[in-house]
C-alpha positions in Angstrom: 221.1 -71.4 -11.5 220.1 -67.7 -10.9 221.8 -64.3 -12.4 221.5 -62.2 -9.8 224.2 -59.7 -10.9 222.0 -59.3 -14.4 218.9 -58.2 -11.8 220.9 -56.0 -10.1 221.9 -54.6 -13.2 218.6 -53.7 -14.1 217.3 -52.4 -10.8 220.8 -50.6 -9.9 219.8 -47.1 -9.6 217.1 -47.6 -7.4 218.7 -50.3 -5.3 222.1 -48.1 -4.9 219.7 -45.0 -4.3 217.9 -46.8 -1.3 220.8 -48.3 0.1 222.8 -45.2 0.0 220.0 -43.6 1.8 220.1 -45.9 4.8 224.1 -45.2 5.0 223.7 -41.6 5.4 221.0 -41.9 7.9 223.0 -44.4 10.0 219.9 -46.3 11.0 221.0 -49.9 10.3 218.8 -51.7 12.7 215.3 -50.8 12.5 213.8 -47.2 11.3 211.8 -46.0 8.7 213.2 -48.7 5.9 212.3 -51.6 7.9 208.7 -50.2 9.1 208.3 -49.2 5.5 209.0 -52.6 4.0 206.8 -53.9 6.7 204.1 -52.1 5.9 204.6 -52.7 2.2 204.8 -56.4 2.3 201.6 -56.1 4.7 199.7 -54.6 1.9 201.0 -57.1 -0.7 200.0 -60.0 1.1 196.7 -58.8 2.3 197.8 -59.6 5.8 197.2 -57.7 9.5 200.7 -58.4 10.5 204.3 -59.0 9.0 207.1 -59.5 11.4 210.5 -59.1 10.2 213.2 -61.0 11.5 216.7 -62.1 10.5 216.4 -65.1 8.3 213.8 -67.9 7.4 215.3 -70.5 9.9 214.3 -68.1 12.7 211.2 -67.2 11.2 210.0 -70.9 11.7 211.8 -71.0 15.1 210.0 -68.0 16.7 206.6 -69.4 15.0 206.7 -72.3 16.8 207.6 -70.0 20.2 205.0 -67.8 19.5 202.7 -70.8 19.2 203.8 -71.9 22.9 204.9 -75.5 21.5 205.8 -77.3 24.3 208.9 -80.4 24.1 206.9 -83.4 23.3 204.7 -81.9 21.2 204.3 -83.2 17.5 204.7 -81.3 14.6 204.1 -82.9 11.1 206.3 -81.9 8.4 207.0 -83.3 4.8 210.3 -85.7 4.4 211.0 -84.0 1.2 212.3 -80.8 2.1 215.3 -78.7 3.2 216.7 -79.3 6.6 215.4 -76.0 8.2 211.8 -77.0 8.2 212.5 -79.5 10.7 215.9 -78.7 12.1 213.8 -75.7 14.5 211.2 -78.4 15.8 214.6 -80.6 17.1 216.1 -77.4 18.5 212.7 -76.7 20.7 212.2 -80.0 22.0 209.4 -80.7 19.9 209.0 -84.4 18.0 209.1 -84.1 13.9 206.8 -86.8 12.5 207.3 -87.0 8.5 205.0 -87.8 6.0 205.4 -88.2 2.5 204.7 -85.9 -0.5 202.2 -85.7 -3.3 203.5 -87.4 -6.0 202.4 -85.0 -8.8 203.2 -81.5 -6.6 205.9 -82.7 -4.2 204.0 -81.3 -1.5 202.5 -82.8 1.3 200.5 -85.3 1.2 197.2 -84.7 2.8 196.6 -88.1 3.4 199.8 -89.1 4.6 198.8 -85.9 6.9 195.6 -87.5 8.0 197.1 -90.9 8.8 199.9 -89.0 11.1 197.7 -87.1 13.4 197.6 -88.1 17.1 196.6 -86.7 20.4 200.2 -84.8 20.7 199.9 -83.5 16.9 199.9 -79.4 17.7 201.2 -78.2 14.6 201.3 -79.1 10.6 203.7 -77.7 8.3 203.1 -77.5 4.5 206.1 -76.6 2.5 205.0 -74.6 -0.7 207.8 -76.3 -2.5 209.6 -75.1 -5.7 207.0 -72.0 -6.1 203.5 -73.6 -6.1 201.1 -74.4 -2.9 200.6 -77.4 -0.5 196.7 -78.4 -0.5 195.7 -75.3 1.7 192.2 -75.8 1.9 192.5 -79.7 3.0 194.5 -78.6 5.1 192.7 -76.1 6.4 189.7 -78.2 6.7 191.2 -80.7 8.5 192.4 -79.2 11.1 189.1 -76.7 11.6 187.9 -77.1 15.0 190.9 -78.2 16.5 193.9 -77.1 18.4 196.1 -77.9 15.3 197.8 -75.1 14.1 199.4 -74.8 10.2 202.5 -73.1 9.7 203.3 -72.2 6.0 206.9 -72.4 4.9 206.4 -70.2 2.1 210.4 -69.5 1.8 210.1 -70.9 -1.8 206.8 -69.3 -3.1 206.5 -65.7 -2.1 204.0 -64.2 -4.1 201.9 -67.1 -5.4 198.1 -66.9 -5.2 196.2 -69.7 -3.7 192.7 -70.1 -5.1 190.1 -71.4 -3.0 187.1 -73.5 -4.0 184.8 -70.6 -3.4 186.4 -68.4 -5.5 188.3 -66.7 -2.6 192.1 -66.0 -3.8 194.7 -65.4 -0.6 198.5 -64.9 -1.1 200.8 -68.4 -0.3 201.8 -67.7 3.4 198.8 -65.7 4.6 196.1 -68.8 4.7 197.3 -70.6 7.8 197.9 -69.5 11.4 201.1 -68.1 10.6 203.2 -67.8 7.5 207.0 -67.7 7.4 209.4 -67.1 4.6 213.2 -66.5 3.8 214.8 -63.5 1.9 218.1 -65.2 1.1 219.7 -63.8 -2.2 218.5 -66.5 -4.3 214.9 -66.4 -3.6 212.1 -64.9 -5.7 212.4 -62.1 -3.3 216.1 -61.6 -2.4 217.8 -59.3 -0.2 221.2 -58.6 -0.4 222.5 -61.1 2.6 220.2 -62.5 5.1 216.6 -61.7 5.9 212.8 -63.5 7.0 209.7 -62.7 7.6 206.5 -64.0 9.5 203.0 -63.0 8.6 199.9 -63.5 10.5 196.5 -61.9 10.9 196.5 -62.7 14.9 197.2 -59.8 16.9 198.2 -61.7 19.9 200.3 -64.1 18.0 201.7 -61.0 16.0 202.9 -59.4 19.3 204.0 -62.4 20.5 206.2 -63.2 17.7 207.6 -59.6 17.7 208.4 -59.5 21.4 210.1 -62.8 20.6 212.6 -61.5 17.7 213.6 -58.8 20.0 214.8 -60.6 23.2 211.2 -61.4 24.6 210.6 -57.4 24.9 207.2 -55.7 25.2 209.1 -52.3 25.5 212.9 -51.7 26.3 214.6 -53.6 28.9 211.0 -55.2 30.1 211.3 -59.0 28.9 208.1 -60.5 29.3 209.2 -64.0 27.5 212.3 -65.6 26.4 213.2 -64.7 23.2 216.2 -64.4 20.7 217.7 -61.9 18.8 216.6 -61.8 15.0 216.1 -58.8 12.9 215.9 -57.6 9.6 218.6 -55.0 8.9 217.7 -51.5 7.3 219.9 -52.1 4.1 218.3 -55.1 3.5 214.8 -54.0 4.2 215.5 -51.1 1.4 216.6 -53.6 -0.8 213.6 -55.5 -0.6 211.5 -52.3 -0.7 212.8 -51.7 -4.0 212.6 -55.4 -5.0 208.7 -55.9 -3.9 206.9 -53.8 -6.3 208.9 -56.2 -9.1 207.9 -59.4 -7.8 204.8 -60.2 -9.4 207.0 -59.2 -12.9 209.6 -61.5 -11.4 207.0 -64.7 -11.5 205.7 -63.8 -14.7 209.0 -64.0 -16.1 209.7 -67.4 -14.3 206.8 -68.7 -15.7 207.8 -67.5 -19.5 210.9 -69.5 -18.7 209.0 -72.4 -17.3 206.4 -72.3 -20.5 209.6 -72.4 -22.6 211.0 -75.7 -21.0 207.7 -77.4 -20.5 207.1 -77.1 -24.4 210.6 -78.1 -25.6 210.3 -81.1 -23.5 206.6 -82.2 -24.0 206.3 -85.7 -25.2 209.8 -86.8 -24.3 208.7 -90.3 -22.3 212.3 -90.0 -20.1 211.6 -86.5 -18.8 208.3 -85.6 -16.4 207.9 -81.6 -16.7 206.4 -79.7 -13.3 202.9 -80.4 -13.0 200.7 -76.9 -12.2 198.1 -77.4 -9.5 195.0 -75.2 -10.6 194.7 -74.2 -7.1 197.9 -72.3 -7.1 199.7 -69.7 -9.2 203.2 -71.4 -10.0 206.3 -68.7 -9.3 208.9 -71.1 -10.1 211.5 -70.6 -7.7 212.9 -74.1 -8.9 212.3 -75.9 -12.5 212.5 -79.1 -11.3 212.3 -82.0 -13.7 211.9 -85.7 -13.1 213.6 -88.1 -15.1 212.1 -91.4 -16.3 215.2 -94.3 -16.9 217.5 -91.8 -17.4 221.0 -91.4 -15.7 220.5 -88.4 -13.4 224.2 -87.8 -12.7 224.8 -88.8 -16.2 222.9 -85.7 -17.4 224.2 -83.3 -14.4 227.7 -84.1 -15.4 226.9 -83.8 -19.2 225.6 -80.0 -18.3 228.5 -79.0 -16.1 230.8 -80.1 -19.1 228.6 -77.9 -21.2 229.3 -74.9 -18.5 225.4 -75.4 -17.4 224.8 -75.4 -13.7 222.1 -77.8 -12.2 221.0 -78.5 -8.9 219.2 -81.6 -7.0 216.9 -80.8 -4.6 216.9 -82.8 -2.4 219.1 -85.8 -2.9 218.8 -87.3 0.8 215.6 -87.0 2.5 215.1 -85.8 6.1 214.3 -89.2 7.2 217.4 -90.7 5.9 219.8 -87.9 7.5 221.9 -88.5 10.2 220.6 -85.6 12.3 217.2 -87.1 12.6 218.3 -90.8 13.0 215.9 -91.6 15.7 212.7 -90.2 13.4 210.8 -92.3 11.6 213.7 -94.0 10.2 211.8 -97.1 9.7 209.0 -96.2 7.8 208.7 -95.9 3.8 208.4 -93.2 2.1 208.1 -94.1 -1.4 207.1 -90.9 -3.4 210.0 -89.0 -1.7 212.6 -91.7 -2.1 211.8 -91.9 -5.8 212.0 -88.2 -6.4 215.3 -87.8 -4.3 216.8 -90.7 -7.3 215.1 -88.9 -10.0 214.6 -84.8 -9.8 216.9 -82.2 -11.2 216.8 -78.5 -11.4 217.7 -76.3 -14.4 218.3 -72.9 -14.3 215.4 -70.0 -14.0 215.3 -66.9 -13.6 214.2 -63.6 -14.0 216.8 -62.5 -16.4 217.5 -65.6 -18.5 218.0 -64.9 -22.1 216.6 -67.0 -25.4 219.8 -68.0 -26.2 221.0 -69.0 -23.0 217.6 -71.1 -22.1 218.2 -72.3 -26.1 221.3 -73.7 -25.4 220.2 -75.3 -22.4 217.1 -76.8 -23.8 219.4 -78.4 -27.0 221.9 -80.1 -24.4 219.1 -81.7 -22.7 217.8 -82.9 -25.6 221.0 -83.5 -26.7 221.7 -86.2 -23.7 218.2 -87.8 -23.6 218.8 -88.9 -27.4 222.6 -90.3 -26.8 221.8 -91.7 -23.6 218.3 -93.3 -24.9 
C-alpha cells in the first residue's frame, strides 16, 4: 500500500545525516531538532503555534483537555472514521455524538451536524478523510457566535489547501479552533515511529496544550494543570524536518497516481472513483473506490492472489463497534453503512512506478470483466 523503503532510499543521505547528528548530540528528547521542526511546520502551515506530541491520538486528547471539555459535554464526530477520533472522547468522559457523512466526499455531513447540535454540544471533530477537507467554510459559519469549538482531525490530509469562497486559502488543520495530526510512518508526512502535533493560532490555547503535553508543567516541577506525558522525540523530529520540504512534492506524486487511476476506471459502471471537492486540494492519503454491484471481497481476494495489496477503510462504523454500544446505536447512518460495505482502497504512494500501477489497473479491470 505504501513503499516506505523506496521513499527512504530517495531521501537516504539527508535522513541518515539528520539522524546521526541527533545521535551524536545525544539530545534525544526536545532540543534543537524538535524546536526546528516546530518552527518549520508553523511556517509551512501558516499558524502561530505548533505543539509536537507523541502521536495523533494524543493530539486529539490534548486538544480536548486544553479546551476544558468536561464529562457530559457532547462532541460531534462522523461515524465513518478510525476509532481514535471517538476513543479520546470516551476516555475523557465526554459524550460522542455520531453523525453520518456526505455521500460524495465521505467527510462529515453538515446537515447531520446541524441536526445533532444540542445545548450540550461543545465541540465538532471534522475528519479530513482520505486526503481532502470536510466542509470547513460551512462548519465555521455554523459555529460562529457560539461556544462550540472545531477540532480538525487532519491525520490524513496534512498539506491540503482549503479554498474559501472569498478567495482565501488556508492549510488543512489551520482553520478550526485547533488542528491535530499524526506522523505515523504511512501518513503523507510520516516519521520512523510514532509522532503527532497540534496547531492553533490561539496563544492561550497553545500554552495550555503545551503544558498538558508535558505533565501540566508551566515550568520545571511547577504543575498548573493535570497533564500527560506526550513528546515527539528528536530522532522523529529530524526525520520529519527532512521530509517536510518534500511534502508538496509527495502530494503531487500521489495526485499523479490518482489521475491515472481515475482515467483508467472512467466509464466503468461498477466503479465510482473519488470525488474531488473543488474547495479542497486532495492529497490522496488513500485512493478509495466505491464499488457498485461488485463483490468487494471477491475483488480483494483476486488482487491478493495476484500479489496486489488492498485495504478497507473502514469495514465497521463507530456506532456498530462494541466499545461504543451505548452511543447512538439505534440510529440510522445510511451513507456510512453503504460505504462500509462497498469501499476498497488501492495502493497509492510517492514511489509508484508506471509498470506497478499498470499491473494493478489491469487486474482490477480483469476482475470487473470476469465478475460482470
